[in-house]
C-alpha positions in Angstrom: 55.3 2.5 -9.2 58.8 1.0 -10.7 58.4 1.2 -14.7 62.1 1.1 -15.6 62.2 -2.6 -17.0 59.1 -1.6 -19.4 60.4 2.1 -20.1 63.8 0.7 -21.5 62.3 -1.8 -23.6 60.5 1.2 -25.7 63.0 3.0 -27.8 62.1 4.0 -28.7 59.8 2.3 -26.7 60.4 4.4 -29.7 62.5 5.9 -28.2 63.5 3.5 -31.0 66.3 2.7 -34.0 67.6 1.1 -37.1 70.2 1.6 -39.7 69.0 -0.5 -42.1 71.0 -0.8 -45.4 69.3 -1.3 -48.5 67.4 -4.7 -47.7 66.4 -6.0 -50.6 68.9 -9.0 -52.2 69.5 -8.9 -55.9 67.1 -11.3 -58.2 69.6 -14.0 -58.5 70.3 -14.2 -54.8 67.1 -15.6 -54.0 66.5 -18.9 -53.1 62.7 -19.2 -54.5 61.8 -22.0 -52.9 58.4 -20.9 -51.5 56.2 -24.5 -52.4 58.6 -26.7 -50.9 57.4 -28.5 -47.7 60.4 -27.2 -45.8 59.5 -23.6 -46.5 56.1 -24.1 -45.4 57.6 -25.7 -42.6 59.8 -22.4 -41.9 56.4 -20.5 -42.1 54.6 -22.6 -39.3 57.9 -22.1 -37.3 57.7 -18.1 -37.8 54.0 -18.1 -37.2 54.1 -19.9 -33.9 56.9 -18.4 -32.7 55.2 -14.9 -32.9 51.8 -16.4 -31.4 54.2 -16.9 -28.5 55.2 -13.2 -28.9 51.6 -12.2 -28.8 51.2 -14.0 -25.9 53.8 -12.9 -23.8 51.8 -11.7 -20.9 49.7 -14.9 -20.5 52.8 -17.1 -20.9 55.1 -15.0 -19.0 57.5 -15.8 -21.6 60.1 -13.1 -22.5 59.7 -12.2 -26.2 62.8 -12.6 -27.4 63.4 -16.0 -26.7 60.9 -17.8 -29.1 61.7 -15.7 -32.1 65.3 -16.3 -31.4 64.7 -20.1 -31.2 62.3 -19.7 -34.7 65.0 -17.7 -36.1 68.0 -21.0 -35.5 65.5 -23.5 -36.8 64.3 -21.5 -39.8 68.0 -20.6 -40.8 68.8 -24.4 -40.4 65.9 -25.6 -42.2 66.9 -23.1 -45.2 70.5 -24.5 -45.1 69.3 -28.0 -45.1 67.1 -27.2 -48.2 69.7 -25.3 -49.8 72.6 -27.5 -49.4 70.1 -30.1 -51.6 69.3 -27.4 -53.9 73.4 -27.1 -54.7 74.2 -23.8 -53.1 77.2 -23.5 -51.4 78.0 -22.4 -47.9 79.5 -19.3 -48.9 76.2 -18.2 -50.6 74.5 -19.2 -47.2 76.9 -17.3 -45.2 76.5 -14.2 -47.5 72.6 -14.3 -47.1 73.2 -14.6 -43.6 75.7 -11.7 -43.3 73.5 -9.7 -45.0 71.2 -10.0 -41.8 73.6 -9.2 -39.6 75.0 -6.3 -41.0 71.3 -5.2 -40.6 71.0 -6.3 -37.0 74.4 -5.0 -35.8 73.6 -1.5 -37.1 69.9 -1.3 -35.1 71.9 -3.0 -32.1 74.4 -0.1 -31.7 71.7 2.7 -32.5 69.2 1.2 -29.9 71.7 0.6 -27.2 72.8 4.1 -27.5 69.0 5.5 -27.1 68.3 3.1 -24.3 71.5 3.9 -22.4 70.2 8.0 -22.5 67.1 7.1 -21.5 68.5 5.2 -18.4 70.6 7.8 -17.7 67.9 10.2 -17.8 65.8 7.9 -15.5 68.3 7.5 -12.7 68.6 11.2 -12.4 64.9 11.5 -11.9 63.8 13.4 -15.3 60.9 11.3 -15.9 59.8 11.4 -12.1 60.4 14.8 -12.2 58.0 15.9 -15.0 55.5 13.6 -13.3 55.9 15.3 -10.1 55.2 18.5 -11.8 51.7 17.3 -13.4 50.5 15.9 -10.3 51.1 19.2 -8.7 49.5 21.2 -10.7 45.6 20.5 -9.7 44.1 20.0 -13.2 40.4 18.8 -13.8 40.2 15.3 -15.0 39.4 16.7 -18.2 41.9 19.1 -17.9 44.4 16.4 -17.4 43.2 14.0 -20.6 44.1 16.9 -22.8 47.6 18.0 -21.1 48.5 14.2 -20.8 47.3 13.3 -24.5 49.4 16.7 -25.8 52.2 16.0 -24.0 52.3 12.3 -25.0 52.2 13.9 -28.7 55.0 16.0 -28.5 57.2 14.1 -26.3 57.2 10.9 -28.3 58.6 12.3 -31.2 62.0 12.6 -29.1 61.8 10.3 -26.1 59.6 7.3 -28.1 56.1 6.2 -28.0 56.6 3.9 -25.2 58.8 5.6 -22.9 56.2 8.9 -23.3 53.1 6.1 -22.8 54.5 4.9 -19.6 55.6 8.3 -18.2 52.0 9.8 -19.1 50.6 6.3 -17.9 52.3 6.8 -14.2 50.6 10.3 -13.9 47.1 9.1 -14.9 47.5 6.2 -12.3 48.4 8.4 -9.3 45.5 11.1 -9.7 43.1 8.6 -11.3 42.5 6.5 -8.0 38.9 5.7 -7.3 38.5 6.9 -11.3 38.8 3.9 -13.3 36.4 5.0 -16.0 38.9 8.0 -16.6 41.7 5.5 -16.2 40.8 3.9 -19.0 39.8 6.3 -21.7 42.8 8.4 -20.5 45.0 5.8 -21.1 43.7 5.0 -24.2 44.1 8.9 -25.7 47.8 8.8 -24.1 48.4 5.2 -26.6 46.9 6.9 -29.4 49.0 10.4 -29.0 52.1 8.7 -28.4 51.9 6.8 -31.4 50.6 9.7 -33.1 53.4 11.7 -32.2 55.8 8.8 -32.7 54.6 8.9 -37.0 56.0 11.8 -38.1 59.3 11.9 -36.5 62.2 9.5 -37.6 63.0 8.9 -33.9 59.1 8.7 -32.9 59.2 4.7 -33.3 61.2 2.0 -34.5 59.5 1.9 -37.9 60.1 5.3 -39.0 63.7 4.7 -38.0 63.8 1.8 -40.1 62.4 4.0 -43.2 64.6 6.6 -42.7 67.6 4.6 -42.4 66.7 2.7 -45.7 67.1 5.7 -47.2 63.0 5.3 -48.5 62.4 9.1 -47.0 64.8 12.0 -46.2 64.7 13.1 -42.8 63.0 16.4 -42.9 60.2 14.7 -45.3 58.9 13.1 -42.3 57.8 16.3 -40.4 55.0 16.2 -43.6 53.0 13.7 -41.8 52.8 15.9 -38.7 49.3 16.7 -39.6 48.1 13.9 -40.6 49.2 12.8 -37.1 47.5 15.5 -35.6 44.3 14.6 -36.9 44.7 10.8 -35.7 44.9 12.0 -32.2 42.6 14.8 -32.5 39.7 13.2 -33.9 39.3 10.0 -31.1 40.3 12.4 -28.3 37.6 14.9 -29.3 35.0 12.2 -29.1 36.1 10.5 -25.7 36.3 14.2 -24.3 32.5 14.4 -23.8 32.5 11.0 -22.1 35.1 12.3 -19.6 33.7 12.9 -15.6 33.5 16.4 -14.5 35.5 17.0 -11.3 39.0 17.3 -10.3 41.3 15.3 -8.5 42.7 15.6 -4.9 46.4 17.5 -5.2 49.3 15.0 -4.2 52.2 15.6 -2.2 54.8 14.7 -4.9 57.9 16.7 -4.9 60.3 14.5 -7.2 63.3 16.9 -8.8 65.9 16.1 -11.4 69.1 15.2 -9.6 72.2 17.0 -10.8 73.4 16.8 -13.8 70.0 15.3 -15.3 69.5 18.7 -17.4 72.8 18.0 -19.1 72.2 14.5 -20.0 68.6 15.9 -21.6 70.4 18.5 -23.7 73.6 15.8 -24.8 70.7 13.6 -25.6 69.5 16.2 -28.2 72.8 16.9 -29.3 73.3 12.9 -30.2 70.2 13.4 -32.5 71.7 16.3 -34.2 75.0 13.9 -34.7 72.9 11.3 -35.7 71.0 13.2 -38.5 74.3 15.1 -39.6 76.8 12.0 -39.9 73.4 10.9 -42.6 72.8 14.0 -44.3 76.4 15.7 -44.4 78.8 12.9 -44.2 76.8 10.0 -45.8 77.5 7.8 -42.9 75.2 5.7 -41.0 73.1 7.4 -37.8 74.4 5.0 -35.9 78.1 6.8 -35.7 76.5 9.7 -34.8 74.2 7.9 -32.0 77.9 5.8 -31.2 79.8 9.8 -30.5 77.0 10.7 -28.7 77.6 8.3 -26.5 81.0 9.1 -26.1 79.7 12.4 -25.2 77.8 11.1 -22.2 80.8 8.8 -20.8 82.7 12.3 -20.5 79.8 13.9 -19.0 79.4 12.0 -16.4 83.3 11.2 -15.9 83.5 14.9 -15.2 80.7 14.4 -12.6 81.9 11.7 -11.0 85.2 13.6 -10.4 83.0 17.1 -8.8 81.1 14.2 -6.6 77.8 15.2 -8.1 76.8 11.4 -9.0 75.0 10.1 -6.0 71.8 11.7 -4.4 73.9 11.1 -1.1 77.4 10.7 0.7 78.3 6.9 1.5 81.4 5.9 3.1 83.5 3.7 0.2 86.3 1.9 1.7 86.7 4.4 4.7 87.6 7.8 2.1 84.3 9.5 2.3 83.8 9.0 -1.1 80.3 9.5 -3.2 78.3 6.3 -4.5 78.9 6.6 -8.0 75.4 6.1 -9.2 75.8 6.9 -12.8 78.5 4.6 -14.0 77.6 4.7 -18.0 78.6 1.0 -18.1 75.7 0.2 -15.8 73.4 2.1 -17.8 74.6 0.0 -20.7 74.3 -3.1 -18.6 70.6 -2.0 -17.8 69.4 -1.8 -21.2 66.5 -3.8 -22.4 68.4 -6.8 -23.9 65.3 -8.8 -24.1 64.1 -6.3 -26.7 67.7 -6.2 -28.4 67.6 -10.0 -29.0 63.7 -9.7 -30.0 65.0 -8.0 -32.4 67.9 -10.2 -33.6 65.2 -13.0 -33.4 62.6 -10.9 -36.2 65.1 -9.7 -38.6 66.7 -13.1 -39.2 63.5 -14.9 -39.1 62.2 -12.4 -41.7 65.4 -12.3 -43.6 65.2 -16.2 -44.2 61.8 -15.9 -45.3 62.8 -13.1 -47.6 65.5 -15.5 -48.9 63.0 -18.5 -49.2 61.3 -15.8 -51.6 58.2 -15.5 -49.9 58.4 -11.4 -49.4 59.0 -11.2 -53.1 55.8 -13.5 -54.1 54.0 -11.0 -51.4 55.1 -7.9 -53.1 53.8 -9.1 -56.5 50.8 -10.3 -55.4 49.8 -7.0 -53.1 51.8 -4.1 -54.4 51.8 -5.2 -58.1 48.0 -6.5 -58.4 46.2 -4.8 -55.5 48.1 -1.2 -55.8 50.4 0.3 -53.2 47.8 2.8 -51.7 45.4 -0.2 -50.6 48.4 -2.3 -49.6 50.0 0.3 -47.3 46.3 0.6 -45.9 45.8 -2.8 -44.8 49.0 -3.1 -43.4 48.4 -0.7 -41.3 45.5 -2.4 -40.0 47.4 -5.7 -39.9 49.8 -4.2 -37.6 47.4 -3.7 -35.2 47.3 -7.7 -34.5 51.1 -8.4 -35.5 52.8 -5.6 -34.4 54.2 -3.0 -36.8 57.9 -3.9 -36.6 57.9 -7.2 -38.2 55.4 -5.9 -40.7 57.7 -2.8 -41.6 60.6 -4.8 -42.1 58.9 -7.0 -44.4 57.7 -4.8 -46.4 61.5 -3.0 -46.6 62.3 -6.6 -47.2 60.0 -6.8 -50.5 61.2 -3.5 -51.6 58.5 -2.2 -53.5 58.4 0.7 -56.1 57.2 3.1 -54.3 57.6 7.1 -54.6 58.1 9.2 -51.6 54.2 9.6 -50.6 53.4 5.8 -50.4 56.5 5.7 -48.1 55.2 8.1 -46.1 51.8 6.3 -46.1 53.1 3.1 -44.7 54.9 5.1 -42.4 51.8 6.6 -40.9 49.8 3.6 -41.5 52.2 1.4 -39.7 53.0 3.9 -36.9 49.1 5.1 -36.1 47.6 1.3 -37.1 49.0 -0.4 -33.7 46.5 2.1 -31.7 43.5 0.1 -33.1 43.9 -2.4 -30.5 45.9 -2.3 -26.9 48.4 -5.4 -28.4 48.6 -3.1 -31.7 51.9 -1.5 -30.3 54.6 -1.2 -27.6 52.5 1.8 -25.4 49.7 -0.5 -25.4 51.0 -3.6 -24.1 53.5 -1.6 -21.6 50.2 0.0 -20.0 48.0 -2.9 -20.0 51.1 -4.3 -17.8 50.9 -1.7 -15.6 47.6 -0.4 -15.1 46.5 -3.2 -13.0 43.0 -4.0 -14.6 42.2 -0.6 -15.4 43.3 -0.4 -19.1 42.5 -4.1 -21.0 42.2 -5.5 -24.4 38.6 -5.0 -24.1 38.0 -1.6 -22.4 40.8 -0.7 -25.7 38.4 -2.4 -28.1 35.4 -0.7 -26.8 36.4 2.8 -28.4 38.9 1.5 -31.5 35.5 2.5 -33.6 36.6 6.2 -32.5 40.3 5.8 -33.1 39.3 3.7 -36.5 37.9 7.3 -37.6 40.9 8.8 -36.8 42.9 6.3 -38.7 41.0 6.8 -41.7 40.8 10.6 -41.3 44.7 10.8 -40.9 44.8 9.0 -44.3 42.5 11.4 -45.7 44.2 14.3 -44.5 47.9 12.7 -46.2 46.2 12.2 -49.5 44.6 16.0 -49.0 48.1 17.3 -47.4 50.6 15.7 -49.5 49.5 14.0 -52.3 
């Protein structure tokens, strides 16, 4: 099975990563035209675009296309409206450039992460792990727990989508002829990957957004570890009693890591350390550390090429007997998931336009001031199961409500694990639906949503108990 395209779309899946500066505008920079018909039309445009995104699997329309179009239409309508209100072109340009600053930092961070994942994929790092798990000969119940636990602990580094696809490949390989096992094991992996990504700044795009918006410090995220464990353990324990007994037949799968693969994994960890260090010790945006790490990967692959270790087989080149350069790092960059990168462009500029119109200020006043941050953050997590957590979190950061670290951790937790309530609520669930060949579907996931909801509630209660 070829999961390369879906795996690259994560990052981080998840594997994913924003360097967001402060996302709130000064009060005088907002247009505040929320009741104007043109402003309503902007809402309609964004809604239609996101419906198209949610129906990507049915329409076979890349998710970047409708949101990029929506962003262009929304800002054109805003310019028309603002010009009629006497707003200068310079002020409009400043508003747009504000969104560009956010996007460019995110773009560079994501591009580096995707390049590393692609390089590890080319060196068969993921295939090797899958092969090892298959050869161990676990029972169905053991495999259910092994894939879940691995998903929980791999996703904080590799991101939730990449992790879900890796474990999904294992489940599909050993669960042939056992559709009930495949369904529950994949649900478990989705929950585990999303839960594991919630307590790490690198585990999910939303956690990166919160960290790099300076709402929560790097090491404070790890206080969500116990709530995340509870979120995973509760539904997994319930489903465990419904896993069939028996042991799948051993498969002859002996994929190994190509030369240089371990070194790339180590460099990826070094790059993460650089990103954290640039932020904590130098006061520089984390993407600077990521770009520095990318340069290390470039030099590493250069030396591998000099030693002739980048190919799995010798292929004559122009009659000189040189080896094929499989690990050309610029090819890894070119193979990044551009649909995902451009999707974020559309989301950031669309939501930025709605923020400029004043809608986020109204929502913030109604929800965070009227209802209160606790119930609003809990509701936002449930809402993210329908809409997706990325625009939800970006909108909340755009509101920039006055909250302490405890509440910012709460919305990080709920937005991260709330997507597990539905299969369409997270990138991990959507990706597995596309690769499970009908064994993992929206309805099959929905049958266990009640157990996942118990874990969701229990994780919130744990957060209040441990961190409150």
